[in-house]
N, C-alpha and C positions, 0 to 999 in steps of 0.2 A: 437417459437416452439422450440423443445427440440431437438439435433443433431443426424442422425442418428449412429445406432450402430459404422459406421467406422469413424466418425468424430466427432466434439469437439470445445468446443469454446475456440476461443484463445484471452486469457486476456492479456492487458498490459498498461502501463499508458501514459510511453511516449516510443519514436521514435527518429530515426535520424533526423528527420522532423519537432520534437516537439510535444505538446499536442492538440492531435485533438479535434475539438469540434462539427462536424457534428455529432457525433455520439450523442450528449447531446441532440439532438433534440426529440422534446416530451416530454424529461425528467424533462429539468431546462426552464424555463419561459425565455423569452427575457431578463427580468429585470436581471434577477440572471446570464444569462449569460453577459450582458452589465457588471454587480457589479465583474465579473472574468476575462473580460477582462482589466477592470480598475485595478484591484488590479495584476495583471500581472504585467500590465505596470509601477505600482508602486515601483515593485521590480524589475526593473531594463531591463525588459523583452520588446518582441513587440507583436502584434496581424496580421496576414495576413489576409485577407479580398477576398470573392467571391464574384464577380457580380450576381446579378440573374435578372431574367428574363426583369421580372419590371423594374428593373433600378435601384435597391437598392442592398447594398452592406451587406453582413453578414461574423459573422467571420469565419475562417476555420481553422484555426489553432494557437496556441498559440507558440511565438518563443522564449522557456524560456526552464531551466534546471527543471527538477521536481521538486528539492530542492528548488531554488529559489523561485519558485511557492507558494510553501509552507507557507515559510519561508523571509522573508525581511532582505537581506544582510545588510540593513543599520540599523535595530533594533536591539537593547540591548538586544538581550534575550541569556540564556546560551547555549553553543554551547550542552550538555546533554541533553537540550529541544529540540532542532533543529533537533536534530539525533532522536530522541524519536517521534516526529510528522512524520519526513520522511517515520519511519521504518515502524509503525504505518498503513500507507497509503498502503505502500508495501503488509506487512503481509496480510491486505485483500486482493488485489491482487491475493495472491498468496493461498490463501486457498480457493478462487471461484471453484468455477465448473470448469471444462475447462483445457486448456493448457498454460503457465503462461509465459510471453515475455518478458526479463528485456534489458533495454538498458545497455550499457555497461558503460554510464555515470553512471545511477541508479546505479549502483557496487557500488560507489564509493562517492556519493553525490557531485557532479560536482554543480560548481556555473557556473553562466552566461559567454561564453565567449568573452565580449568585446574588449578585445584587437583585436581577429581576425576582430571581427566585422568593427573595427576599419579600417581594410586593405581591407577587401572584400565590405561592405557596404549589404551585405546581411543578412536578417535577420533568414536563418536557421543556420546559421555560429553561432549565440549566444549557440546551444545544440550541437554544434561536435567541442568541443576544440580536439586537437591533442596533447598526450602529448609524452616529451622523455624518454623511457624505465626508464632510472635513476633516473627522477625525481618521476614517480609515486611510483617506487619503494620505495625510500628515503620516500613518503609521507606513503606506507602500513606498513613500519618498522618501524613509529614512534607509539606508542599507544596513544598518544595523537590526534593525529592529527584528523580532522573528517573522511577523506579518509579511516583511518584505522579502523575506530570505525564503520561507515556505514558495509564497506566491511564484518568486522567480525560478525553482525550482520544479513546480509541479508545472507553470507555463514551459519549460523544459522536456518536461515527460511528453504531456500532452502537445507540445509540433512533433517530436520526435515519432508518437505511434501515429499520429496522421499523415505523416509522410512517408512511412513505410509500408508499401504493400503486403508483406507480410503480418500484418498486424488486423486485417481485413477481420472483422466479426467471426464470418462466419469458416475460416482457414483454422482446422483441425489442431491443437497442441499436443507437443510431446513432453511428459515429465522426466526431468533426469535425476537418476539418483545420485545427490554425490554430497550425501549425506544431511544431517539434522540439522545442522549451522546454514547450511545453504538451501532454498528455497529455486529451484532453476528446471527452465522450459524452453522449448524449443520452437520457434515458430518457423513455419514457410508458406512464400508465396504460391499461390495455386498455378503459375508456370512455372514454377521450381527456380526462378531467378533469384532469390532471395531469401537467405535462413536467417536468422537473428536469436542467438545464445543467448537468453535472458537471466541471466545471476544476480542473486538476492542476498547477501550476509546476513542474518537475523540475531545475531548476537552482538558484542559489544568486545569482543573479540577480532584480530585479525586471523583470516581463512587463507588457505592456500590451497586453491581449484584446480585437480587436474582435470579435465577433456582429453577425451579419444575422439579427431574430428578428419577430415580431410589432409592428407597430405600435404606439405608446401602452402597451405592456404594462408589468405591474407584477412585477418579479418581486424575493424576496425570498431572501437567502441564508440556509439553516436551519442553518450552522455557526454564522456569527460575525452574526445578528441586524442586518444589512446589506438596509436594500432600494434597487430600483433602477425606473428606468424608462427605460423604451425611447422612441429618437427618431419621433418621426412618419414617419420613413423607416423605422422598425423597428431601428435602430443600436443598438449598447451597447456600450462601452468602459469593461472592468474591470480595473483597476489588479491583480494579483499578488505580493505578496512574496516574499522567497526560500521557495520549498517552500511556501507559501499554495496552500490547497485551498478551494476553493468551489464550494456544492452550489447553486445559483439555480433557485427552484420559482417555476416561471409561476402567477402569480394567475389564474382564469377570471375575466373579462369577465363584470360583469352580477351 
């Protein structure tokens, strides 16, 4: 059920406890949950389980940073690709109806804290690295570092969301069915003066996205400074690279 006028959804992907699995009940099959747990373990994370009344156990949380859960630290992938993959996932969360919550380690794309875990032997320590101020400042000052690149992209997403009336937490969303490779939704301001089409490519392949919108409408990608105009019949084709994100703001006519 949708929230009332004085409440809102609270959306988050990771927290100081890790990545919650229980909310996926009913959305993912037991086989999909098992595959997810196996993936996290391959990426250097751990899985915490809860005891069920029937004597079985179920996955409760994934003890792993969100960045490492998405990209295998041991894989030979370009940093740019892993950053794009991570940012795409965060952009989806930020585009959804509700209030977003961002764990501090997701602001800089932290990896698992294996050194800390070796000391405490507590699974949640993997997701709770502590920084020396000078160390994190040095990373953020280096434009080639992953931390600096993730932080800059996250800051852009947050600023863009805050500046757009269509992203008000209580305004409903409309999910757009553009095929499995694309997670897409539409947000519209209460007064109808602003409409945003949020497009997220969740694959490593370039995708062509076809939209059916207002004829001869002007749209501006608020994340990439690119402008578009729909055809006289309202069609628009947008090409999204690997894990690319586009938030298209339709400009009102007149």
